[in-house]
C-alpha positions, -999 to +999 in steps of 0.1 A: -362+120-391-377+091-373-361+067-397-327+084-392-330+082-355-339+045-356-309+039-379-286+057-355-300+037-326-293+004-344-258+015-354-248+023-318-266-007-303-251-033-327-215-032-313-229-035-278-247-067-288-217-082-306-193-074-277-218-089-252-217-122-271-188-142-257-173-171-276-189-204-267-169-224-241-173-260-231-177-268-194-169-299-174-192-319-152-187-349-129-206-381-137-207-417-126-193-437-155-216-466-165-209-493-191-239-517-193-224-538-221-192-544-201-214-556-172-231-580-197-197-593-207-187-598-171-219-617-164-211-641-192-175-648-183-158-665-154-147-631-142-182-625-129-183-627-091-151-609-084-153-580-061-162-549-081-146-515-073-167-489-056-181-465-083-163-432-084-167-401-105-149-390-136-145-355-149-159-353-184-172-326-208-208-316-205-223-324-239-259-319-231-261-290-256-234-303-280-246-307-316-235-342-326-247-368-351-276-389-338-273-418-363-253-431-392-275-411-416-255-387-438-222-406-434-204-418-465-189-451-454-173-482-469-189-517-468-182-534-435-195-562-414-217-554-384-197-544-353-184-573-331-174-572-295-139-580-284-154-592-251-131-593-221-099-591-240-074-564-250-073-574-286-087-543-302-057-542-325-068-574-341-106-567-342-101-533-358-076-545-383-094-577-392-125-555-398-103-533-420-092-562-441-128-575-445-136-541-460-105-542-482-115-576-496-148-561-505-133-529-519-108-549-541-129-579-552-165-574-541-164-604-517-181-602-483-161-622-458-160-626-421-125-634-408-113-650-376-097-627-351-088-656-328-067-673-354-045-642-357-043-638-319-032-675-317-003-668-340+006-636-321+010-655-288+033-680-305+055-652-318+055-635-284+068-667-268+094-671-295+107-636-292+106-638-253+130-668-255+153-652-281+155-620-262+161-638-229+130-624-213+135-589-226+102-588-246+068-577-234+041-603-227+006-588-229-026-589-250-020-555-267-004-551-301-005-530-332-023-531-366+008-543-384+010-573-361-019-586-382+000-584-415+031-598-399+012-628-385-007-634-417+026-636-436+037-663-411+004-682-405-021-671-431-057-665-420-090-683-418-128-676-419-146-670-387-168-700-392-137-722-394-122-709-361-141-686-338-119-690-307-150-695-286-160-727-267-194-742-270-219-719-253-194-691-248-208-658-257-179-634-253-141-638-257-122-639-224-084-642-225-078-634-189-068-669-178-049-675-211-027-644-207-021-652-170-010-687-178+013-677-207+029-649-187+034-671-156+050-698-177+074-674-195+083-658-162+092-692-149+115-698-180+132-665-172+138-673-135+150-708-144+172-695-173+156-722-194+158-709-230+146-739-251+127-721-279+110-751-294+098-764-260+086-729-250+066-724-282+051-759-280+040-753-244+024-720-252+007-737-281-008-763-258-022-735-237-037-718-268-052-751-279-070-755-246-083-720-243-090-711-279-093-745-296-070-762-321-070-741-353-078-759-386-051-769-411-077-772-438-113-760-443-139-756-471-150-724-486-176-723-514-170-760-521-132-757-523-106-768-498-081-742-485-052-740-460-048-708-441-020-697-465-039-706-497-071-689-483-051-657-478-032-659-511-058-675-535-092-666-521-088-633-503-059-623-526-046-599-499-009-590-502+002-579-467+031-559-481+007-536-499-004-521-465+015-492-449+015-478-414+016-440-410+026-421-378+027-385-368+049-373-339+079-350-335+102-372-314+115-388-346+123-372-380+095-365-404+098-380-439+114-412-427+104-447-416+107-448-378+099-469-348+066-463-330+079-461-295+050-476-275+048-509-254+023-525-278+049-523-306+066-551-287+087-563-316+100-527-322+088-523-358+105-494-376+082-495-406+061-464-397+062-435-421+064-404-399+047-373-414+037-339-401+002-335-387-011-315-416-001-343-440-014-369-417-049-355-416-049-348-453-041-384-461-070-396-438-095-373-454-084-379-489-084-417-484-120-418-471-132-397-500-116-421-524-133-451-509-106-464-486-110-472-449-082-472-423-072-491-392-067-463-367-050-463-333-046-438-305-060-425-272-097-429-263-094-423-225-104-386-226-129-362-210-142-355-245-155-391-248-192-396-242-207-430-246-243-417-244-237-392-271-215-417-291-190-389-294-152-382-291-144-344-291-118-320-278-133-296-252-122-260-251-109-264-216-084-288-230-072-268-260-088-244-285-093-259-319-070-235-337-042-244-313-040-281-323-008-286-341+023-309-341+035-293-308+002-298-290+001-334-302+037-342-292+033-325-258+005-348-249+023-379-261+055-369-243+038-362-209+017-394-211-017-378-215-019-393-250-014-430-250-017-458-275-047-475-258-071-485-285-075-495-321-106-488-342-118-492-378-123-458-395-150-464-420-166-431-430-170-394-428-195-365-430-184-330-437-201-303-416-192-266-417-158-272-434-147-300-410-152-337-409-171-359-385-154-393-387-173-426-382-155-455-365-165-491-360-154-500-325-151-534-308-148-519-273-175-525-248-187-488-243-196-485-280-224-511-275-242-493-247-263-470-269-275-470-305-260-471-330-243-500-312-207-506-321-200-471-335-187-438-324-185-403-340-151-385-338-146-348-345-117-339-368-100-322-339-100-354-319-083-373-346-057-345-351-049-344-314-053-379-300-052-406-328-015-414-334-012-438-363-031-457-390-028-485-415-040-480-451-035-495-486-004-480-502-023-467-531-041-442-508-007-426-501+000-415-537+008-379-538+017-378-501+043-405-494+068-422-517+063-458-504+093-480-508 
């Protein structure tokens, strides 16, 4: 009888315990954002000394009890060079995609190379000036761009090793393009106001600005005892074929199953080469590619309350949207109302599966990634990629079974 009584007590008590256990909810807190590595950059550039804004507070998720990776241990990742800072520039698109191609050269041929970001940026500025004149000032002039700017620029100018062209002056620790972009933008604005549309003269003038700020790029250089030009280095040494790389997008404002334009300011030349796929296909391609040894150049929004530089984490808090509600509509809603923007490019290099979902490992050239160990990396939840990361570049072979690439 005592055993029966105890059994009945447990049976009646169990539902009470279950009902009393609410689903875990994330909560928000106010913090004072700090970025020590950015301060270091500022101290090493001519921007140091400018009046700094009064520190404010930002509303972010409280991750003090959040279970997140603590290190790179357990992640399956591709070979990649150590993380590099983009300094005081907005050239994440180039740093992330250059890192991606370094990993591609190793994946395809086993070579370990360090490529120049500055050389690609140099060519990008020339093309911006050229289009600005051709469009009679109707073309954006800024530092930002997209991953496929790299392949476009490489087809035009080739590429070079970092040791042949760093874009840094003697003694300069970090890249700083603030004066360069100001000079280029001011000059091009002058052309517009003067209605002076001499393309050759405009490009030559911008080139002289680039030569002063970044240095004159080499026409020839030596690699492993052999002389190369930027084009022969790309074609004969790296053996990278830019047309083998495809950009994939996922949003509802253009038809799925077609190549469309990515309608953001950084797509300043209005590329319509993006394969637009539903979110379910988008995330499947990413997960499948990583498991097959590919990496990806990934772009999207990193200005979120679910970002925590101390934890090295990007996640989606429940007060934003529950995990099971993340779909094409939720993704498009945020893009349409401007809460999802195209503000950063990173190199997606690895994954770790936990409880049926992936943690993604990114290599990041942005300053906040260098504040805490592991420096130059962040961990992204699968939900974060689904909701906030808008596009990626990958080798066309990683799309087999998902997209019929032309």
